[in-house]
Backbone as CSV, one residue per row, in Angstrom:
resi,resn,N_x,N_y,N_z,CA_x,CA_y,CA_z,C_x,C_y,C_z
1,MET,6.784,-68.672,-32.804,7.992,-68.992,-32.098,8.455,-67.971,-31.186
2,LYS,8.745,-68.145,-29.866,9.078,-67.279,-29.058,10.527,-66.873,-29.198
3,LYS,11.007,-65.649,-28.923,12.499,-65.243,-29.218,12.823,-64.561,-28.263
4,VAL,13.927,-65.031,-27.273,14.459,-64.203,-26.142,15.806,-63.480,-26.967
5,ILE,15.839,-62.027,-26.667,16.710,-61.126,-27.210,17.925,-60.773,-26.495
6,LEU,19.020,-60.465,-26.961,19.987,-60.015,-26.265,20.075,-59.022,-25.439
7,ILE,20.686,-58.953,-24.226,20.557,-57.934,-23.205,20.595,-56.580,-23.873
8,VAL,21.585,-56.393,-24.603,22.088,-55.135,-25.013,20.755,-54.599,-25.925
9,LEU,20.036,-55.220,-26.361,18.619,-54.868,-27.223,17.720,-54.436,-26.100
10,ALA,17.531,-55.209,-25.062,16.437,-54.834,-24.124,16.725,-53.715,-23.334
11,VAL,18.154,-53.474,-22.972,18.346,-52.455,-21.899,17.783,-50.845,-22.640
12,LEU,18.194,-50.804,-23.890,17.957,-49.592,-24.365,16.353,-49.116,-24.429
13,VAL,15.340,-50.261,-24.369,13.867,-49.902,-24.348,13.354,-49.773,-22.792
14,LEU,14.129,-50.276,-22.045,13.642,-50.327,-20.403,13.179,-48.666,-20.040
15,GLY,14.067,-47.860,-20.335,13.603,-46.464,-19.916,12.117,-46.013,-20.448
16,ALA,11.670,-46.519,-21.547,10.476,-45.892,-21.902,9.216,-46.845,-21.591
17,ILE,9.411,-48.142,-20.807,8.256,-48.683,-20.434,7.516,-48.005,-19.168
18,GLY,6.276,-48.026,-19.214,5.377,-47.453,-18.200,4.777,-45.880,-18.603
19,LEU,5.644,-45.247,-19.558,5.412,-44.111,-19.432,3.923,-43.931,-20.042
20,GLY,3.384,-44.630,-21.132,2.113,-44.716,-21.570,1.089,-44.805,-20.610
21,SER,1.288,-45.851,-19.656,0.671,-46.137,-18.716,0.492,-44.936,-17.641
22,LEU,1.415,-44.256,-17.437,1.393,-43.175,-16.500,0.582,-42.101,-16.998
23,PHE,0.628,-41.764,-18.534,-0.141,-40.854,-18.944,-1.828,-41.048,-18.847
24,PHE,-2.132,-42.336,-18.935,-3.336,-42.620,-19.144,-3.828,-42.996,-17.638
25,ILE,-3.398,-43.550,-16.788,-3.922,-43.969,-15.566,-3.310,-43.205,-14.388
26,GLY,-2.126,-42.866,-14.364,-1.355,-42.130,-13.341,-2.285,-41.164,-12.244
27,ILE,-3.086,-40.170,-13.137,-3.831,-39.343,-12.358,-5.483,-39.737,-12.159
28,ARG,-5.613,-40.742,-12.305,-6.846,-41.416,-12.340,-7.511,-42.062,-11.045
29,GLY,-6.501,-42.607,-10.421,-6.757,-43.451,-9.069,-7.119,-42.589,-7.824
30,ILE,-8.030,-42.835,-7.338,-8.497,-42.311,-5.945,-8.352,-42.998,-4.727
31,SER,-8.054,-44.305,-4.759,-7.860,-45.291,-3.733,-6.994,-46.238,-4.162
32,THR,-6.326,-46.734,-3.360,-5.342,-47.932,-3.650,-5.260,-49.014,-2.666
33,ARG,-5.067,-50.460,-3.084,-4.941,-51.491,-2.068,-4.375,-52.572,-2.720
34,GLU,-4.132,-53.706,-2.079,-3.553,-54.946,-2.331,-4.645,-55.681,-3.026
35,PRO,-4.206,-56.216,-4.465,-5.456,-57.186,-5.122,-5.721,-58.079,-4.278
36,THR,-6.998,-58.626,-4.403,-7.581,-59.946,-3.940,-6.930,-60.928,-4.615
37,ALA,-7.044,-62.384,-4.054,-6.555,-63.523,-4.458,-7.027,-63.633,-6.180
38,ALA,-8.496,-63.500,-6.013,-9.488,-63.474,-7.281,-8.955,-62.619,-8.341
39,GLU,-8.675,-61.475,-7.954,-8.139,-60.342,-8.776,-6.635,-60.813,-9.573
40,LYS,-5.837,-61.439,-8.820,-4.781,-61.726,-9.179,-4.491,-63.013,-10.050
41,THR,-5.587,-63.697,-10.197,-5.691,-64.792,-11.143,-5.985,-64.113,-12.730
42,MET,-6.279,-62.893,-12.869,-6.516,-62.124,-14.109,-5.251,-61.489,-14.556
43,LEU,-4.116,-61.861,-13.949,-2.941,-61.050,-14.310,-1.962,-62.141,-14.618
44,LEU,-0.936,-61.685,-15.576,0.201,-62.382,-16.017,1.515,-61.895,-14.953
45,THR,2.228,-62.991,-14.453,3.280,-62.753,-13.270,4.481,-63.040,-14.021
46,SER,5.567,-62.733,-13.529,6.926,-62.949,-14.002,7.204,-64.527,-13.864
47,GLU,6.505,-65.252,-13.004,6.852,-66.688,-13.061,6.255,-67.619,-14.131
48,VAL,5.360,-66.759,-14.722,4.915,-67.441,-15.954,5.897,-67.568,-17.074
49,PHE,6.873,-66.550,-17.061,8.055,-66.468,-18.078,9.249,-67.310,-17.968
50,GLU,9.174,-68.090,-16.834,10.367,-69.019,-16.603,10.289,-70.153,-17.780
51,GLN,9.053,-70.441,-18.149,9.089,-71.456,-19.382,9.692,-70.992,-20.786
52,TYR,9.918,-69.718,-20.876,10.524,-69.103,-21.997,12.321,-69.055,-21.845
53,GLY,12.667,-69.328,-20.819,14.157,-69.396,-20.506,14.642,-68.253,-19.579
54,PHE,13.696,-67.392,-18.878,13.919,-66.636,-17.876,14.204,-67.378,-16.494
55,THR,15.449,-67.812,-16.108,15.687,-68.566,-14.897,16.357,-67.689,-13.864
56,ASN,16.713,-66.496,-14.298,17.399,-65.840,-13.071,16.506,-64.380,-12.796
57,LEU,15.215,-64.555,-12.433,14.079,-63.664,-12.240,14.016,-63.725,-10.600
58,PHE,13.867,-62.356,-9.938,13.747,-62.340,-8.414,12.346,-61.814,-8.341
59,HIS,11.344,-62.877,-8.259,10.148,-62.513,-8.082,9.634,-61.705,-7.172
60,GLU,10.047,-62.092,-5.746,9.325,-61.287,-4.602,10.098,-59.996,-4.452
61,THR,11.367,-59.634,-5.091,12.055,-58.472,-4.857,11.488,-57.336,-6.002
62,CYS,11.474,-58.072,-7.270,11.297,-57.171,-8.378,9.928,-56.910,-8.796
63,GLY,9.086,-57.977,-8.424,7.599,-58.166,-8.642,6.784,-57.281,-7.636
64,SER,5.691,-56.549,-8.147,4.737,-56.174,-7.069,3.380,-55.851,-7.847
65,TYR,2.415,-56.026,-6.957,0.781,-56.004,-7.415,0.169,-54.623,-6.706
66,SER,-0.711,-54.297,-7.291,-1.332,-53.076,-7.113,-2.927,-53.041,-7.484
67,ALA,-3.851,-52.369,-6.861,-5.138,-52.286,-7.308,-5.510,-51.106,-6.708
68,LYS,-6.472,-50.582,-7.510,-7.070,-48.952,-7.251,-8.492,-48.902,-7.821
69,LEU,-9.326,-47.903,-7.216,-10.541,-47.680,-7.837,-10.114,-46.164,-8.441
70,ASN,-10.532,-46.117,-9.765,-10.541,-44.915,-10.349,-11.444,-43.743,-10.107
71,ILE,-11.121,-42.655,-10.690,-12.013,-41.659,-10.629,-13.306,-41.651,-11.312
72,ASP,-13.313,-42.518,-12.359,-14.267,-42.639,-13.226,-15.187,-44.017,-12.984
73,GLY,-14.876,-44.553,-12.037,-15.541,-45.757,-11.542,-15.346,-47.104,-12.069
74,SER,-13.909,-47.003,-12.728,-13.302,-48.247,-13.201,-12.512,-48.979,-11.831
75,THR,-12.314,-49.891,-12.136,-11.523,-50.744,-11.019,-10.301,-51.213,-11.851
76,GLU,-9.035,-51.330,-11.564,-7.655,-51.473,-12.274,-6.956,-52.394,-11.264
77,VAL,-6.523,-53.548,-11.805,-5.427,-54.228,-11.008,-4.219,-54.525,-11.974
78,GLU,-3.146,-54.646,-11.292,-1.834,-54.830,-11.861,-0.683,-55.564,-11.240
79,PHE,0.129,-56.119,-12.402,1.457,-56.779,-11.758,2.343,-56.266,-12.699
80,GLU,3.560,-55.709,-11.939,4.575,-54.964,-12.543,5.842,-55.796,-11.870
81,TYR,6.891,-56.305,-12.967,8.161,-56.821,-12.613,9.138,-55.682,-13.265
82,ASP,9.869,-55.222,-12.518,10.846,-54.279,-13.013,12.382,-54.705,-12.572
83,ASN,13.053,-55.156,-13.441,14.481,-55.739,-13.137,15.525,-54.698,-12.921
84,SER,15.005,-53.445,-12.990,16.010,-52.371,-12.549,16.230,-52.355,-11.117
85,LEU,15.348,-52.907,-10.296,15.627,-53.090,-8.790,16.577,-54.135,-8.214
86,HIS,17.003,-54.953,-9.293,17.977,-55.952,-8.995,18.856,-56.150,-10.163
87,ALA,20.239,-55.800,-9.842,21.182,-55.868,-10.949,21.513,-57.209,-11.608
88,GLU,21.223,-58.171,-10.738,21.557,-59.609,-11.086,20.408,-60.249,-11.529
89,SER,19.357,-59.695,-12.051,18.232,-60.370,-12.562,18.267,-60.104,-14.170
90,ASP,17.983,-61.376,-14.884,17.701,-61.324,-16.210,17.095,-59.940,-16.672
91,VAL,17.529,-59.340,-17.900,16.927,-58.160,-18.417,15.532,-58.430,-18.723
92,PHE,14.675,-58.038,-18.027,13.190,-58.401,-18.283,12.286,-57.402,-17.531
93,TYR,11.187,-56.961,-18.338,10.027,-56.166,-17.705,8.841,-56.423,-18.273
94,LEU,8.062,-56.723,-17.226,6.586,-56.985,-17.493,5.798,-55.948,-16.827
95,GLN,4.461,-55.609,-17.575,3.353,-54.889,-16.916,2.130,-55.421,-17.436
96,SER,1.456,-56.014,-16.721,0.077,-56.787,-16.757,-1.232,-56.185,-16.057
97,ASP,-2.150,-55.424,-16.972,-3.224,-54.794,-16.298,-4.272,-55.628,-16.722
98,ALA,-5.498,-55.500,-15.744,-6.890,-55.764,-16.125,-7.627,-54.640,-15.467
99,MET,-8.745,-54.161,-16.270,-9.650,-53.126,-15.853,-10.932,-53.173,-16.032
100,LEU,-11.912,-53.071,-14.927,-13.206,-53.447,-15.304,-13.639,-52.063,-15.080
101,GLU,-14.439,-51.462,-16.524,-15.164,-50.510,-16.851,-16.571,-50.488,-16.506
102,PRO,-17.378,-49.455,-16.261,-18.576,-49.271,-15.591,-19.638,-50.076,-16.901
103,THR,-19.159,-49.732,-18.276,-20.020,-50.063,-19.286,-18.880,-50.148,-20.405
104,GLU,-19.582,-51.174,-21.485,-18.760,-51.606,-22.579,-18.177,-50.367,-23.377
105,LYS,-19.212,-49.554,-23.380,-18.819,-47.972,-23.954,-17.706,-47.410,-23.607
106,ASP,-17.799,-47.447,-22.147,-16.439,-46.953,-21.468,-15.047,-47.862,-21.609
107,ALA,-15.368,-49.028,-21.800,-14.225,-50.153,-22.297,-13.544,-49.983,-23.223
108,GLU,-14.619,-49.646,-24.280,-14.273,-49.278,-25.751,-13.328,-48.084,-25.830
109,GLU,-13.727,-47.039,-25.143,-13.060,-45.798,-24.850,-11.680,-45.834,-24.441
110,SER,-11.601,-46.681,-23.353,-10.453,-46.741,-22.675,-9.439,-47.721,-23.530
111,PHE,-9.969,-48.489,-24.243,-9.164,-49.421,-25.091,-8.471,-48.574,-26.019
112,LYS,-9.092,-47.574,-26.644,-8.564,-46.553,-27.752,-7.542,-45.814,-27.134
113,ILE,-7.765,-45.286,-25.874,-6.878,-44.327,-25.301,-5.657,-45.016,-24.969
114,MET,-5.770,-46.315,-24.401,-4.578,-47.179,-23.792,-3.514,-47.421,-25.073
115,VAL,-4.189,-47.836,-26.094,-3.103,-48.221,-27.188,-2.472,-46.991,-27.607
116,GLY,-3.180,-45.621,-27.627,-2.490,-44.521,-28.207,-1.386,-44.146,-26.865
117,ALA,-1.946,-44.432,-25.522,-0.945,-43.690,-24.336,0.207,-44.617,-24.332
118,MET,0.052,-45.983,-24.664,1.547,-46.776,-24.894,2.223,-46.469,-25.847
119,LYS,1.918,-46.167,-27.079,2.433,-45.796,-28.150,3.318,-44.558,-28.097
120,VAL,2.496,-43.627,-27.358,3.133,-42.269,-27.012,4.254,-42.595,-25.900
121,GLY,4.147,-43.334,-24.945,5.142,-43.470,-24.036,6.363,-44.063,-24.827
122,LEU,6.267,-45.229,-25.486,7.356,-45.566,-26.293,8.319,-44.643,-27.090
123,LYS,7.271,-43.665,-27.586,7.905,-42.530,-28.678,8.715,-41.943,-27.796
124,ILE,8.360,-41.347,-26.628,9.120,-40.571,-25.951,10.309,-41.194,-25.273
125,GLY,10.457,-42.334,-25.120,11.509,-42.869,-24.856,12.455,-43.551,-26.063
126,GLY,12.215,-43.073,-27.176,13.136,-43.163,-28.371,12.805,-44.493,-28.931
127,CYS,11.580,-45.180,-28.376,11.307,-46.499,-29.175,10.078,-46.341,-30.119
128,ARG,9.551,-47.583,-30.573,8.382,-47.670,-31.452,7.516,-48.771,-31.206
129,ALA,6.207,-48.762,-31.509,5.494,-49.976,-31.662,5.004,-50.304,-33.000
130,GLU,5.128,-51.068,-33.510,4.788,-51.563,-34.801,3.406,-52.550,-34.774
131,GLU,2.428,-52.092,-35.429,1.236,-53.158,-35.218,1.509,-54.420,-36.004
132,GLN,1.172,-55.685,-35.409,1.177,-56.815,-36.029,-0.312,-57.605,-36.160
133,ALA,-0.899,-56.956,-37.305,-2.133,-57.341,-37.679,-2.240,-59.072,-37.600
134,GLY,-3.242,-59.443,-36.841,-3.529,-60.969,-36.891,-2.720,-61.804,-35.757
135,LEU,-1.970,-60.973,-34.916,-0.773,-61.417,-33.936,-1.701,-61.845,-32.701
136,CYS,-3.195,-61.256,-32.532,-3.924,-61.510,-31.482,-5.211,-61.444,-32.026
137,THR,-6.032,-62.333,-31.640,-7.518,-62.319,-32.209,-8.627,-62.714,-30.990
138,LEU,-7.961,-62.318,-29.850,-8.794,-62.719,-28.527,-9.769,-61.184,-28.271
139,GLY,-10.831,-61.883,-27.602,-11.783,-60.565,-27.136,-12.332,-60.114,-28.201
140,ASP,-13.142,-58.763,-27.894,-14.089,-57.934,-29.017,-13.242,-57.252,-29.479
141,ARG,-12.187,-56.626,-28.849,-11.374,-55.761,-29.654,-9.893,-56.055,-29.215
142,ASN,-9.010,-56.116,-30.225,-7.562,-56.278,-29.660,-6.560,-55.556,-30.584
143,TYR,-5.385,-55.441,-30.118,-4.411,-54.847,-30.718,-3.023,-55.316,-30.232
144,ALA,-2.224,-55.759,-30.940,-0.955,-56.212,-30.777,0.072,-55.514,-31.801
145,ALA,1.493,-55.345,-31.112,2.403,-54.835,-31.762,3.763,-55.352,-31.060
146,THR,4.858,-55.178,-31.953,6.188,-55.362,-31.692,6.858,-54.228,-31.036
147,ILE,7.834,-54.171,-30.090,8.268,-52.965,-29.737,9.420,-53.021,-30.331
148,PHE,9.892,-51.948,-30.965,11.190,-51.730,-31.315,12.063,-50.641,-30.730
149,ASN,13.475,-50.974,-30.318,14.110,-50.015,-29.513,14.646,-49.001,-30.440
150,ALA,15.616,-48.077,-29.972,16.168,-46.861,-30.543,16.999,-47.432,-31.872
151,GLU,17.695,-48.675,-31.507,18.427,-49.154,-32.724,17.655,-50.054,-33.689
152,ASN,16.281,-49.906,-33.569,15.394,-50.832,-34.788,15.523,-52.276,-34.435
153,TYR,15.769,-52.783,-33.286,15.808,-54.025,-33.018,14.519,-54.426,-32.145
154,PRO,13.862,-55.550,-32.636,12.763,-55.965,-31.882,13.017,-56.297,-30.355
155,ALA,12.263,-55.588,-29.416,12.722,-55.813,-27.985,11.667,-56.105,-27.082
156,GLY,10.574,-56.352,-27.553,9.173,-56.643,-26.740,8.127,-56.741,-27.476
157,THR,6.802,-57.081,-26.736,5.574,-57.013,-27.242,4.613,-56.357,-26.346
158,MET,3.501,-55.762,-27.313,2.486,-54.905,-26.167,1.165,-55.440,-26.782
159,ALA,0.231,-55.614,-25.886,-1.103,-56.064,-26.557,-2.243,-55.292,-25.444
160,VAL,-3.424,-55.014,-26.193,-4.443,-54.306,-25.447,-5.510,-55.186,-26.030
161,ILE,-6.357,-55.769,-25.129,-7.483,-56.639,-25.444,-8.676,-56.002,-24.743
162,ARG,-9.985,-55.889,-25.221,-11.078,-55.581,-24.682,-11.938,-56.637,-24.789
163,ASN,-12.599,-57.048,-23.725,-13.483,-58.257,-24.000,-14.890,-57.888,-22.900
164,GLY,-16.028,-57.313,-23.712,-17.026,-56.745,-22.596,-16.574,-55.782,-22.045
165,ARG,-16.699,-55.527,-20.732,-16.273,-54.574,-19.904,-14.946,-54.484,-19.319
166,ILE,-14.221,-55.479,-19.754,-13.051,-55.684,-19.190,-11.825,-55.429,-20.344
167,MET,-10.880,-54.839,-19.713,-9.856,-54.716,-20.725,-8.382,-54.877,-20.137
168,HIS,-7.535,-55.709,-20.792,-6.346,-56.480,-20.358,-5.363,-55.603,-21.376
169,SER,-4.121,-55.140,-20.667,-3.178,-54.802,-21.207,-1.907,-55.464,-21.041
170,LEU,-0.847,-55.646,-21.754,0.248,-56.289,-21.658,1.482,-55.519,-22.506
171,MET,2.561,-55.236,-21.425,3.816,-54.791,-22.068,5.013,-55.752,-21.457
172,VAL,5.910,-56.317,-22.353,6.763,-57.054,-21.842,7.982,-56.937,-22.838
173,VAL,9.230,-56.872,-21.989,10.345,-56.417,-23.026,11.401,-57.569,-22.315
174,GLY,12.276,-57.997,-23.292,13.213,-58.890,-22.888,12.845,-60.443,-23.983
175,ILE,11.485,-60.355,-24.553,10.956,-61.307,-25.137,10.009,-60.796,-26.214
176,TYR,9.786,-61.142,-27.409,8.874,-60.830,-28.155,8.096,-62.045,-28.778
177,PHE,6.763,-61.686,-29.422,6.081,-62.889,-29.745,5.681,-62.527,-31.152
178,ASP,6.212,-63.604,-32.261,5.921,-63.270,-33.579,4.897,-64.123,-34.076
179,THR,4.198,-65.185,-33.411,3.197,-66.218,-33.913,2.041,-65.903,-33.206
180,ARG,1.000,-65.577,-33.786,-0.585,-65.682,-32.875,-0.832,-66.888,-31.737
181,GLU,-0.198,-67.976,-32.327,-0.426,-69.088,-31.566,0.331,-69.226,-30.249
182,ASP,1.584,-68.576,-30.205,2.446,-68.118,-28.993,1.756,-67.215,-28.061
183,LEU,1.452,-66.079,-28.576,0.874,-64.967,-27.890,-0.513,-65.410,-27.308
184,GLU,-1.354,-66.025,-27.829,-2.584,-66.391,-27.452,-2.555,-67.274,-26.328
185,GLU,-1.483,-68.315,-26.447,-1.212,-69.506,-25.603,-1.031,-68.845,-24.158
186,LEU,-0.235,-67.582,-24.166,0.164,-66.686,-23.152,-0.770,-65.999,-22.559
187,LEU,-1.758,-65.323,-23.268,-3.000,-64.468,-22.831,-4.197,-64.991,-22.524
188,ALA,-4.413,-66.186,-23.137,-6.109,-66.861,-23.292,-6.556,-67.314,-21.993
189,PRO,-5.489,-67.916,-21.040,-6.073,-67.874,-19.686,-6.237,-66.785,-18.814
190,VAL,-5.854,-65.789,-18.969,-6.323,-64.766,-17.929,-7.362,-63.802,-18.650
191,ILE,-7.557,-63.831,-20.074,-8.591,-63.439,-20.586,-9.797,-63.912,-20.620
192,SER,-9.928,-65.519,-20.759,-10.972,-66.213,-20.476,-11.330,-66.351,-19.019
193,GLY,-10.532,-66.347,-18.116,-10.641,-66.360,-16.861,-11.030,-65.158,-16.042
194,ALA,-11.289,-64.220,-16.710,-11.543,-62.815,-15.928,-12.992,-62.564,-16.165
195,SER,-13.514,-62.144,-15.044,-15.042,-61.530,-15.066,-15.278,-60.535,-14.189
196,PRO,-16.323,-59.767,-14.287,-16.757,-58.372,-13.432,-16.793,-59.008,-12.126
197,GLU,-17.401,-60.285,-11.644,-17.477,-60.615,-10.397,-16.172,-60.840,-9.532
198,LYS,-15.002,-61.091,-10.395,-13.719,-61.261,-9.654,-13.201,-59.983,-9.039
199,PHE,-13.537,-58.960,-9.481,-12.951,-57.582,-9.225,-13.444,-57.166,-7.663
200,GLY,-12.596,-57.074,-6.858,-13.012,-56.724,-5.635,-13.542,-57.717,-4.583
201,THR,-13.419,-59.155,-5.038,-13.727,-60.175,-4.192,-12.652,-60.774,-4.157
202,ASP,-12.771,-61.726,-2.835,-11.605,-62.753,-2.514,-11.955,-64.128,-3.059
């Protein structure tokens, strides 16, 4: 069952979001560009969450895409929706990433680092991630957790999934997922639709 939370619960966690990713990937990029149409299909966007009751989102002004080549040879694409850019928006944050690593070994290492980095970022922001075993079974490796704010209320969901050489990560605040069926219904299309050939192609 999908649960939309009260505004006051989400606000307390928004300052923590993105810190983990910053630690992990912020210094790795050597070139940036706009993602191609094919790359964008491997990401979740804010429009998808309208089905969960978010009817006051400003997709064009609060949402943004980016793509970059990292110094280790990996390619990363990202969609981010940050509601702090629009005061009238529903309280909602989304960060969806897809990364292609040179080898499966590299992807496995990035999986471990990303999980740790996201958890550290939340902790610095006064929040925490509580792993939910069995909440996600997609891919070769997976991790899913509920994000709790400083008041110990559930405020969002994070997930990291490795499938071959491709790693996906999700951070969403304003809604959390408490069943495997609901979370995998959201994630399965971007996971199954991703392929190495889509990175860097139109």
